[in-house]
C-alpha positions in Angstrom: -47.7 -51.9 -7.4 -44.3 -50.7 -9.0 -44.8 -47.5 -8.2 -44.6 -48.4 -4.7 -42.4 -51.2 -4.3 -40.0 -49.6 -7.0 -39.9 -52.5 -8.9 -38.2 -51.7 -12.9 -39.1 -55.2 -13.9 -38.5 -54.2 -18.2 -35.4 -53.9 -19.3 -34.1 -52.5 -22.4 -31.2 -55.3 -23.7 -29.1 -52.6 -26.1 -28.4 -50.2 -23.3 -30.1 -51.6 -20.1 -32.7 -48.6 -19.5 -35.1 -49.8 -16.6 -39.0 -49.2 -16.2 -41.7 -50.5 -14.1 -44.2 -50.1 -17.2 -44.1 -51.9 -20.9 -45.9 -49.8 -22.6 -42.8 -47.2 -21.4 -40.0 -49.9 -22.8 -41.8 -50.7 -26.0 -41.1 -46.6 -27.1 -38.1 -46.4 -25.4 -36.8 -49.0 -28.0 -38.0 -47.0 -30.9 -34.6 -45.0 -30.1 -32.6 -48.0 -31.2 -35.3 -49.1 -33.8 -36.1 -46.3 -35.4 -39.5 -47.2 -35.3 -42.5 -44.2 -35.9 -45.8 -46.1 -36.5 -47.3 -42.9 -36.0 -47.7 -41.5 -39.5 -49.2 -38.0 -40.6 -52.1 -38.0 -43.5 -51.2 -34.7 -44.6 -47.3 -34.9 -45.2 -44.4 -37.0 -44.4 -43.7 -35.9 -41.1 -44.0 -39.5 -38.9 -43.4 -39.6 -35.2 -42.1 -42.5 -32.6 -44.6 -41.2 -29.8 -48.4 -40.2 -30.1 -48.2 -37.3 -28.2 -45.1 -35.7 -30.9 -47.7 -37.1 -33.3 -50.4 -35.2 -32.1 -48.7 -31.9 -32.0 -47.8 -32.0 -35.3 -51.2 -32.8 -36.7 -52.3 -29.5 -34.6 -50.1 -27.6 -37.2 -52.0 -28.7 -39.8 -55.8 -28.4 -38.4 -54.7 -24.8 -36.4 -55.4 -26.1 -32.8 -53.8 -24.5 -30.0 -55.4 -27.3 -26.7 -52.4 -25.9 -23.9 -53.8 -22.9 -22.5 -52.5 -20.3 -19.9 -54.6 -20.1 -16.8 -53.3 -16.5 -16.5 -53.5 -14.5 -19.2 -55.0 -17.0 -22.2 -52.0 -17.3 -23.9 -52.6 -20.4 -26.1 -49.6 -23.0 -27.7 -49.7 -26.5 -29.9 -47.3 -28.2 -27.4 -47.0 -28.6 -24.3 -43.2 -28.1 -23.9 -44.0 -24.8 -24.7 -46.7 -24.1 -22.0 -44.3 -25.0 -19.7 -41.9 -22.7 -20.3 -44.2 -19.9 -20.5 -45.8 -20.5 -17.6 -42.1 -19.8 -16.0 -43.0 -16.1 -17.3 -45.8 -15.7 -14.6 -44.3 -17.9 -11.7 -40.3 -16.7 -12.3 -38.9 -20.2 -11.2 -35.9 -20.5 -12.6 -34.5 -24.0 -10.9 -31.2 -23.9 -12.8 -28.1 -21.9 -11.1 -25.2 -20.9 -11.6 -22.5 -21.9 -9.1 -19.6 -19.5 -10.6 -22.2 -16.2 -10.6 -25.3 -15.4 -9.5 -27.2 -16.4 -13.1 -30.2 -18.9 -12.9 -32.3 -20.4 -16.0 -36.0 -21.7 -16.1 -34.7 -23.9 -19.0 -31.3 -26.4 -19.0 -30.7 -25.4 -22.3 -30.7 -21.8 -21.5 -28.6 -22.3 -18.7 -26.3 -24.7 -20.3 -25.8 -22.0 -22.6 -24.4 -19.8 -19.7 -21.8 -22.4 -18.5 -20.4 -21.8 -21.8 -19.7 -18.7 -21.0 -17.2 -19.6 -18.1 -15.2 -22.7 -19.6 -15.5 -21.0 -23.7 -16.9 -24.2 -25.3 -18.5 -23.6 -28.2 -20.1 -27.7 -28.6 -22.4 -26.5 -31.6 -20.6 -26.8 -34.8 -21.9 -26.0 -38.9 -21.3 -29.0 -40.9 -21.4 -26.7 -44.2 -18.5 -24.6 -43.0 -17.4 -25.0 -39.3 -18.8 -22.3 -37.9 -18.3 -22.7 -33.9 -20.9 -21.2 -31.5 -21.8 -21.8 -27.7 -25.5 -21.4 -28.7 -27.7 -23.7 -30.2 -30.0 -20.7 -31.5 -26.4 -19.1 -32.9 -26.1 -22.4 -34.7 -30.2 -22.3 -36.4 -29.7 -19.0 -37.4 -26.3 -19.5 -39.3 -27.6 -22.8 -41.1 -30.6 -20.4 -42.5 -27.7 -18.7 -44.3 -26.8 -21.7 -46.6 -30.4 -22.9 -46.6 -32.3 -20.0 -46.9 -35.9 -21.9 -45.8 -38.6 -19.6 -44.1 -40.9 -22.6 -43.3 -42.9 -20.8 -40.7 -45.6 -18.0 -42.0 -47.9 -15.8 -39.5 -51.4 -16.1 -40.9 -52.4 -12.5 -40.5 -49.8 -10.7 -42.4 -47.7 -13.3 -44.5 -44.4 -12.5 -42.5 -42.2 -15.9 -43.0 -39.2 -16.8 -41.0 -36.7 -19.4 -40.4 -37.4 -19.8 -36.8 -40.0 -21.4 -34.9 -39.2 -18.8 -31.9 -39.1 -15.5 -34.1 -42.7 -16.6 -35.1 -44.3 -16.4 -31.8 -42.3 -13.0 -31.0 -43.6 -11.6 -34.4 -47.2 -12.8 -33.5 -47.0 -10.9 -30.1 -47.1 -7.8 -32.7 -50.6 -8.5 -33.7 -52.1 -9.8 -30.1 -50.0 -7.2 -27.9 -49.1 -9.8 -25.4 -46.3 -8.9 -23.0 -45.3 -11.8 -20.9 -41.9 -10.8 -19.6 -42.9 -8.6 -17.0 -40.3 -6.8 -14.6 -40.4 -7.5 -10.7 -39.0 -4.0 -9.5 -41.0 -2.2 -11.4 -44.5 -1.9 -13.7 -42.4 -2.5 -17.2 -43.3 -5.1 -19.5 -42.0 -6.0 -22.6 -42.7 -8.5 -25.7 -39.4 -9.9 -25.6 -36.9 -11.2 -23.3 -34.0 -9.4 -24.4 -35.8 -5.9 -23.8 -36.9 -6.7 -20.5 -33.2 -8.1 -19.4 -32.0 -5.0 -21.8 -34.8 -2.8 -19.2 -33.1 -4.7 -15.8 -29.6 -4.2 -16.3 -30.4 0.0 -17.6 -32.8 1.0 -15.1 -31.8 -1.0 -11.7 -28.4 -3.2 -12.1 -26.3 -0.8 -14.3 -24.6 -4.3 -15.3 -22.7 -3.9 -18.5 -21.4 -7.9 -18.6 -20.7 -8.2 -22.1 -17.1 -6.7 -23.1 -14.9 -5.7 -26.2 -11.6 -7.6 -25.8 -10.2 -5.8 -28.3 -11.2 -1.4 -26.8 -13.1 -2.2 -23.6 -16.6 -1.5 -25.0 -19.0 -2.9 -22.6 -22.7 -3.3 -22.7 -25.7 -5.3 -20.9 -26.6 -6.9 -24.5 -25.2 -9.9 -26.3 -26.3 -8.8 -29.4 -25.0 -5.2 -29.3 -21.5 -6.6 -28.4 -21.6 -8.8 -31.6 -22.0 -6.3 -33.8 -19.7 -4.1 -31.9 -17.2 -6.5 -33.2 -17.7 -6.3 -36.5 -16.2 -2.4 -36.3 -12.7 -4.4 -35.8 -13.4 -7.5 -37.8 -14.9 -5.6 -40.9 -17.7 -8.8 -41.1 -20.4 -8.5 -43.1 -22.7 -11.3 -43.4 -25.7 -10.2 -44.9 -25.0 -10.6 -48.7 -27.8 -9.2 -51.5 -28.1 -11.8 -54.1 -29.1 -9.7 -56.3 -26.2 -6.7 -56.2 -22.7 -6.7 -54.4 -24.1 -5.0 -51.3 -23.6 -6.8 -47.7 -24.1 -5.3 -44.3 -23.2 -5.5 -40.9 -27.3 -6.6 -39.2 -29.7 -8.1 -41.5 -32.1 -5.4 -41.2 -30.1 -3.1 -42.8 -30.0 -6.0 -45.5 -33.5 -6.1 -45.3 -34.3 -2.4 -45.9 -32.0 -2.7 -48.7 -33.9 -5.4 -50.5 -37.3 -3.5 -50.7 -35.3 -1.3 -52.8 -34.9 -4.6 -55.3 -38.7 -5.9 -54.3 -40.8 -3.0 -52.9 -41.6 -5.7 -50.5 -43.2 -4.0 -47.6 -44.4 -6.8 -45.2 -44.8 -5.0 -41.7 -48.8 -3.4 -42.2 -49.9 -1.8 -39.5 -53.9 -3.2 -38.5 -55.2 0.1 -37.6 -54.0 2.3 -40.7 -52.6 1.9 -44.2 -49.1 2.4 -43.2 -46.6 -0.7 -44.1 -43.3 -1.0 -43.5 -39.5 -2.8 -44.6 -38.6 -3.5 -40.9 -40.5 -4.7 -37.8 -38.4 -1.8 -35.6 -40.3 0.9 -37.7 -43.9 -0.9 -37.3 -42.7 -0.7 -33.7 -42.4 2.7 -33.8 -45.3 3.7 -35.8 -47.7 1.5 -33.3 -46.1 3.7 -30.7 -48.2 6.9 -32.0 -51.7 5.1 -31.7 -50.9 3.4 -28.4 -48.6 6.7 -27.0 -46.6 4.1 -25.7 -43.0 5.7 -24.5 -40.6 2.6 -25.4 -37.6 4.7 -25.1 -36.2 5.1 -21.7 -33.3 7.4 -20.5 -30.8 5.8 -18.8 -29.3 8.8 -16.7 -32.6 10.3 -15.7 -36.9 9.4 -15.9 -37.5 10.7 -19.3 -39.0 8.7 -21.7 -40.1 9.0 -25.6 -42.3 7.6 -27.5 -40.2 7.8 -30.9 -36.4 7.6 -30.5 -35.0 10.9 -32.0 -36.9 11.9 -29.5 -34.9 10.2 -26.9 -31.9 11.3 -28.7 -32.6 14.6 -28.7 -32.8 14.4 -24.9 -29.7 13.1 -24.2 -27.9 15.4 -26.2 -29.9 18.2 -24.9 -29.6 17.0 -21.1 -26.6 14.8 -20.9 -23.5 14.9 -23.5 -20.6 17.6 -21.9 -20.2 20.4 -23.8 -17.3 21.7 -22.4 -17.9 24.5 -25.4 -20.7 25.8 -22.8 -18.4 26.9 -19.9 
């Protein structure tokens, strides 16, 4: 009856939280008591809620019970499926009142708002590094710990981030869930779709360098550009004095020490130090023209061919007059 009457007879004595259900209050109280009655018999994980425990156990047995009815994508987490479904529906309920930005996730919206406010709420307890983005803080912390708990069961690739593993798996499955609503382009990563839309449809370059006025459509490109001013080389080799501006450069350097090439082609015996090199190689099998010219309709399988095209057709050469 509480659903119909709106009554919430069960109240938390600690914070005043009210609910119509005694079981919900019981779960809520664990936030105060720290109780975690659901314990994993395969590791030291424990959970306050049965749903969280079930999702954890799925990591051990490999179950992915949540499946997308549109494309067959499967996941261990119900929340991950909810987020994935938005790539099909295009629903973006979180809207910025200061610009035209909208987001499918509350976390992404909060991070966007920091562009307007200048807030950097996420801080590293080790060195004081601050950022507007929780994802950036997670990546930063991995530099201190070096942990890479997430591993690909197809090729052995390891990463510090669950999200990076999801993205990596698309190199095996071929999934491209991010689809352009203005043409037939699709991408494996959200950032690639955003780059495509800005380059091909809007021409927007939202990110600007305050030192020299350089503008770009990508936040990551701006971050890399800023290091040309600061001289920062955060990626350091632990076997020699080499340091790099970009992680991919460090990975490439490390191969000189280890000889490891973790990115392997499933269609031939090719292997690569860097994922981007494998992506370029795979295009030779698929004939996908991943590199598109910003000035005309030309596209190419390899980046060097696009570079040659731009030099030949779009760069002003006064000596030719």
